[in-house]
TIVEXMI-877314 format. One record per residue: z, x, y of N, C-alpha, C, O in turn. Coordinates in pm, whole numbers, plus 50000, padded with zeros to 5 digits. Each point is the difference from the previous one (the first is absolute). Layout:
<kolses>
Z, X, Y, Z, X, Y, Z, X, Y, Z, X, Y
...
</kolses>
This chain:
<kolses>
74171, 50106, 30127, 50011, 50141, 49978, 49872, 50058, 49944, 49901, 49929, 49982
50102, 50200, 49992, 49881, 50073, 49955, 50037, 50092, 49885, 50107, 50061, 49998
49803, 49949, 49907, 50013, 50097, 49892, 49910, 50119, 50036, 49879, 49985, 50013
50181, 50130, 50003, 49926, 50120, 50040, 49990, 50093, 49880, 50101, 50039, 49941
49775, 49995, 50023, 49977, 50091, 49888, 49879, 50085, 50026, 49926, 49978, 50096
50053, 50119, 49819, 49884, 50089, 50012, 49883, 49934, 49929, 50003, 49978, 49879
49894, 49990, 50198, 49880, 49939, 49944, 49898, 50106, 49963, 49935, 49992, 49896
50052, 50107, 50190, 49907, 50110, 49973, 50046, 50122, 50078, 50081, 49991, 50093
49866, 50124, 49868, 50031, 50125, 50068, 49870, 50070, 50032, 49911, 50012, 49916
50079, 50034, 50206, 49887, 50082, 50041, 50056, 50136, 50040, 50081, 50011, 50092
49876, 50091, 49837, 50053, 50134, 50027, 49887, 50101, 49998, 49910, 49994, 49916
50096, 50098, 50177, 49906, 50113, 50001, 50076, 50120, 49947, 50110, 50031, 50045
49829, 50035, 49859, 50063, 50117, 49941, 49921, 50122, 50044, 49880, 50010, 49977
50190, 50082, 50087, 49933, 50121, 50045, 50045, 50040, 50139, 50106, 49959, 50047
49813, 50120, 50017, 50028, 50048, 50134, 49892, 49950, 50093, 49883, 49994, 49963
50156, 49971, 50157, 49901, 49950, 50095, 49942, 50111, 50087, 49886, 49991, 50045
50192, 50113, 49977, 49951, 50104, 50089, 50083, 50127, 49980, 50120, 49994, 49972
49816, 50120, 50041, 50068, 50128, 49995, 49979, 50072, 50132, 49891, 49997, 50057
50212, 50065, 49991, 49989, 50082, 50120, 50031, 50144, 49960, 50108, 50030, 49949
49798, 50057, 50075, 50019, 50142, 49971, 50019, 50072, 50132, 49914, 49995, 50088
50198, 50072, 49925, 50026, 50078, 50121, 49989, 50147, 49965, 50065, 50049, 49908
49851, 50018, 50166, 49976, 50142, 49976, 50055, 50079, 50118, 49976, 49967, 50116
50097, 50137, 49851, 50060, 50086, 50102, 49895, 50037, 50105, 49888, 50037, 49968
50153, 49951, 50158, 49905, 50026, 50109, 49955, 50145, 50008, 49906, 50032, 50074
50158, 50057, 49853, 49953, 50139, 49995, 49866, 50010, 49927, 49925, 50097, 50017
50045, 49800, 49899, 49872, 49996, 49930, 49906, 49911, 50079, 50013, 49877, 49999
49894, 50184, 50067, 49906, 49926, 50086, 49893, 49931, 49916, 49955, 50056, 49899
50004, 49823, 50142, 49891, 49930, 49927, 49876, 50088, 49989, 49973, 50084, 50086
49953, 49894, 49808, 49875, 50073, 49972, 50022, 50149, 49975, 49912, 50082, 50025
50208, 49952, 49925, 50024, 50138, 49959, 50028, 50001, 49850, 50028, 49896, 49940
49962, 50220, 50002, 50026, 50015, 49857, 50142, 49955, 49966, 50022, 49931, 49901
50074, 50109, 50181, 50140, 49965, 49975, 50020, 49848, 50003, 50066, 49943, 49913
49879, 49994, 50187, 50013, 49854, 50015, 49939, 49930, 49879, 50062, 49911, 49941
49817, 50131, 50023, 49932, 49938, 49886, 50075, 50024, 49869, 50002, 49913, 49913
50061, 50205, 50073, 50078, 50030, 49880, 50123, 49910, 49990, 50031, 49949, 49892
50038, 50033, 50218, 50118, 49913, 50002, 49958, 49856, 49972, 50066, 49929, 49923
49826, 50028, 50137, 49951, 49863, 49980, 49960, 49977, 49854, 50030, 49894, 49944
49905, 50203, 49996, 49960, 49988, 49858, 50124, 49992, 49911, 50003, 49924, 49903
50097, 50155, 50130, 50124, 49997, 49923, 50068, 49863, 50012, 50043, 49942, 49900
49966, 50007, 50221, 50063, 49870, 50022, 49919, 49887, 49935, 50057, 49900, 49956
49813, 50117, 50038, 49916, 49900, 49934, 50034, 49990, 49851, 49995, 49892, 49942
50041, 50221, 49998, 50042, 49999, 49860, 50129, 49918, 49983, 50016, 49928, 49901
50074, 50084, 50196, 50123, 49921, 49995, 49969, 49850, 50013, 50058, 49919, 49928
49852, 50047, 50159, 49962, 49858, 50018, 49941, 49946, 49869, 50035, 49891, 49956
49875, 50186, 49984, 49940, 49958, 49873, 50108, 49985, 49891, 49989, 49914, 49913
50113, 50169, 50094, 50110, 49991, 49904, 50076, 49869, 50018, 50029, 49932, 49902
50003, 50034, 50222, 50068, 49873, 50025, 49919, 49883, 49944, 50055, 49912, 49934
49817, 50089, 50092, 49914, 49890, 49954, 49989, 49997, 49848, 49997, 49893, 49940
49997, 50224, 49997, 49987, 50004, 49854, 50127, 49949, 49931, 49992, 49937, 49895
50123, 50091, 50163, 50125, 49951, 49941, 50003, 49847, 50006, 50038, 49935, 49902
49924, 50010, 50210, 49996, 49854, 50013, 49904, 49942, 49896, 50031, 49901, 49934
49852, 50161, 50051, 49903, 49953, 49900, 50058, 50008, 49859, 49985, 49907, 49920
50082, 50203, 50050, 50054, 50021, 49865, 50112, 49902, 49965, 50016, 49962, 49884
50061, 49997, 50216, 50115, 49914, 49974, 49979, 49857, 50050, 50094, 49920, 50004
49785, 50048, 50034, 49972, 49868, 50056, 50034, 49886, 49903, 50059, 49900, 50041
49906, 50115, 49833, 50029, 49895, 49902, 50151, 49980, 49983, 50047, 49886, 49991
50029, 50224, 50005, 50145, 49990, 49990, 50059, 49932, 50124, 50093, 49920, 49990
49852, 50114, 50125, 50047, 49941, 50124, 49971, 49850, 50003, 50086, 49920, 50039
49794, 50042, 49920, 49966, 49858, 49996, 50088, 49925, 49901, 50048, 49891, 50031
49975, 50167, 49852, 50085, 49936, 49900, 50143, 49981, 50052, 50060, 49894, 49981
49993, 50207, 50084, 50137, 49990, 50052, 50007, 49897, 50113, 50102, 49934, 50018
49790, 50053, 50058, 49996, 49898, 50105, 50004, 49861, 49939, 50072, 49912, 50048
49851, 50067, 49845, 50002, 49870, 49931, 50140, 49969, 49946, 50047, 49887, 50012
50019, 50212, 49928, 50135, 49980, 49949, 50097, 49965, 50113, 50085, 49912, 49986
49899, 50156, 50126, 50087, 49974, 50115, 49981, 49859, 50053, 50096, 49930, 50031
49779, 50028, 49980, 49970, 49866, 50050, 50053, 49895, 49902, 50057, 49899, 50042
49924, 50124, 49831, 50048, 49905, 49898, 50152, 49983, 50001, 50052, 49898, 49957
50018, 50203, 50093, 50146, 49993, 50000, 50057, 49918, 50116, 50118, 49967, 50001
49798, 50001, 50096, 50046, 49926, 50118, 49991, 49851, 49973, 49892, 49944, 49980
50224, 49993, 50021, 50007, 49856, 49971, 49983, 49919, 50129, 50036, 50047, 50108
49910, 49833, 49880, 49987, 49912, 50117, 50138, 49967, 50060, 50101, 49999, 49930
49898, 49974, 50199, 50124, 49968, 50072, 49979, 49869, 50076, 49897, 49980, 50062
50201, 49933, 49932, 49994, 49875, 50075, 50067, 50022, 50135, 50112, 50051, 50008
49818, 49910, 50098, 50057, 50007, 50135, 49999, 49861, 50062, 49914, 49918, 49969
50182, 50057, 50117, 50013, 49867, 50059, 49904, 49977, 50115, 49953, 49888, 50022
50017, 50219, 50052, 49914, 49980, 50117, 49889, 50105, 50005, 50011, 50108, 49942
49884, 49858, 50129, 49886, 50090, 50019, 50042, 50129, 50068, 49940, 50105, 49977
50160, 49889, 50106, 50048, 50118, 50074, 50054, 50107, 49906, 50005, 50118, 50036
50036, 49842, 49844, 50056, 50096, 49904, 49894, 50070, 49914, 50031, 50098, 49931
49848, 49854, 50073, 49894, 50052, 49912, 49972, 50148, 50027, 49990, 50079, 49906
49997, 49958, 50219, 49963, 50138, 50035, 50100, 50102, 49946, 49961, 50102, 49944
50167, 49870, 50072, 50101, 50095, 49952, 50001, 50007, 49847, 50026, 50106, 49943
49946, 49783, 49991, 49993, 50000, 49854, 49880, 50081, 49952, 50010, 50076, 49903
49877, 49910, 50165, 49880, 50077, 49965, 50026, 50149, 50022, 49962, 50083, 49916
50102, 49953, 50195, 50035, 50140, 50025, 50091, 50055, 49889, 49981, 50112, 49954
50116, 49807, 50004, 50091, 50041, 49893, 49924, 50020, 49870, 50026, 50096, 49927
49881, 49814, 50043, 49920, 50013, 49878, 49916, 50127, 50004, 49990, 50071, 49900
49951, 49957, 50215, 49920, 50122, 50016, 50086, 50124, 49977, 49957, 50094, 49933
50162, 49907, 50122, 50092, 50113, 49980, 50038, 50015, 49853, 50008, 50111, 49948
50017, 49778, 49986, 50036, 50005, 49858, 49884, 50054, 49917, 50021, 50075, 49905
49857, 49887, 50130, 49883, 50052, 49928, 49988, 50150, 50022, 49987, 50076, 49904
50018, 49966, 50221, 49981, 50142, 50031, 50111, 50089, 49946, 49978, 50119, 49976
50141, 49824, 50006, 50112, 50079, 49948, 50029, 49973, 49853, 50104, 50040, 49949
49804, 49893, 49985, 50017, 49973, 49857, 50001, 50134, 49925, 49918, 50087, 50029
50173, 49930, 49875, 50012, 50128, 49929, 49869, 50053, 49941, 49973, 50120, 50008
49946, 49793, 49932, 49874, 50048, 49941, 49906, 50057, 50106, 49933, 50100, 49976
50063, 49837, 50139, 49914, 50047, 50108, 50054, 50129, 50062, 49924, 50091, 50032
50207, 49915, 49983, 50063, 50120, 50055, 49974, 50121, 49910, 49971, 50109, 50048
50040, 49870, 49820, 49977, 50110, 49906, 49857, 50052, 50011, 49978, 50121, 50002
49926, 49790, 50007, 49860, 50044, 50011, 49978, 50074, 50132, 49928, 50100, 50004
50131, 49851, 50103, 49987, 50070, 50130, 50057, 50142, 49990, 49943, 50094, 50053
50171, 49919, 49879, 50060, 50133, 49981, 49909, 50089, 49914, 49986, 50119, 50028
49955, 49823, 49869, 49907, 50076, 49916, 49881, 50048, 50083, 49955, 50114, 49985
49993, 49800, 50102, 49888, 50038, 50086, 50041, 50115, 50090, 49928, 50100, 50009
50186, 49888, 50056, 50047, 50107, 50089, 50021, 50131, 49926, 49964, 50107, 50049
50096, 49885, 49832, 50025, 50121, 49921, 49870, 50066, 49957, 49985, 50122, 50009
49920, 49798, 49945, 49871, 50055, 49955, 49924, 50062, 50117, 49936, 50104, 49984
50071, 49833, 50133, 49934, 50057, 50118, 50063, 50134, 50036, 49930, 50095, 50033
50200, 49911, 49961, 50068, 50126, 50032, 49962, 50110, 49901, 49974, 50113, 50041
50024, 49854, 49831, 49963, 50098, 49897, 49858, 50050, 50021, 49976, 50121, 49999
49931, 49787, 50021, 49859, 50039, 50017, 49979, 50079, 50129, 49921, 50094, 50003
50149, 49867, 50103, 49985, 50073, 50126, 50057, 50141, 49990, 49943, 50094, 50057
50167, 49922, 49872, 50056, 50135, 49982, 49904, 50087, 49920, 49987, 50120, 50026
49946, 49820, 49875, 49902, 50075, 49922, 49886, 50049, 50088, 49953, 50113, 49985
50003, 49803, 50107, 49894, 50041, 50094, 50048, 50118, 50082, 49930, 50101, 50012
50189, 49886, 50046, 50052, 50107, 50085, 50022, 50129, 49922, 49974, 50108, 50052
50075, 49882, 49825, 50026, 50120, 49920, 49871, 50065, 49953, 49991, 50123, 49996
49910, 49797, 49970, 49876, 50058, 49947, 49916, 50063, 50110, 49928, 50097, 49976
50081, 49849, 50143, 49918, 50054, 50108, 50066, 50115, 50072, 49935, 50101, 50029
50193, 49886, 50001, 50074, 50105, 50069, 49923, 50055, 50120, 49992, 50122, 50019
49951, 49789, 50060, 49924, 50037, 50121, 49877, 50086, 49972, 49957, 50075, 50087
49986, 49914, 49793, 49882, 50081, 49966, 49885, 49975, 50097, 49935, 50094, 50045
50040, 49779, 49986, 49889, 49969, 50092, 50024, 50059, 50137, 49908, 50053, 50062
50215, 49938, 49986, 50033, 50052, 50132, 49991, 50152, 50001, 49957, 50058, 50101
50081, 50008, 49791, 49994, 50145, 49992, 49856, 50051, 50001, 49974, 50111, 50045
49932, 49807, 49905, 49860, 50040, 50000, 49942, 50008, 50140, 49897, 50064, 50021
50169, 49871, 50074, 49948, 49995, 50138, 50030, 50127, 50079, 49945, 50019, 50108
50139, 50064, 49841, 50042, 50119, 50079, 49912, 50117, 49977, 50022, 50106, 50058
</kolses>
């Protein structure tokens, strides 16, 4: 048989790519297009800043989640993959990790609403 446990964790924290879609009524290289793009860029920077601000909490909760997963004995090699998948699910759904993910989402929502409320399409209105 085999003893299956978590030896190490490799995790990337952050976003790999952002896609900004701009209404086709705003043609590229126009004031309106550039204003919308600048506004959306502020949202992207907000997402990244929240991750930076909560990165230590996220890492700590990941360590707690990993520490909570106990090794499992399996009889055959064929059972290893499903046990590893189960361990991964238990890590990702660990309460400490879930709480930090919710905090990240809430903080992003709060900061994004502040951007939208403070700007109120000011940049776009300047184009008219």
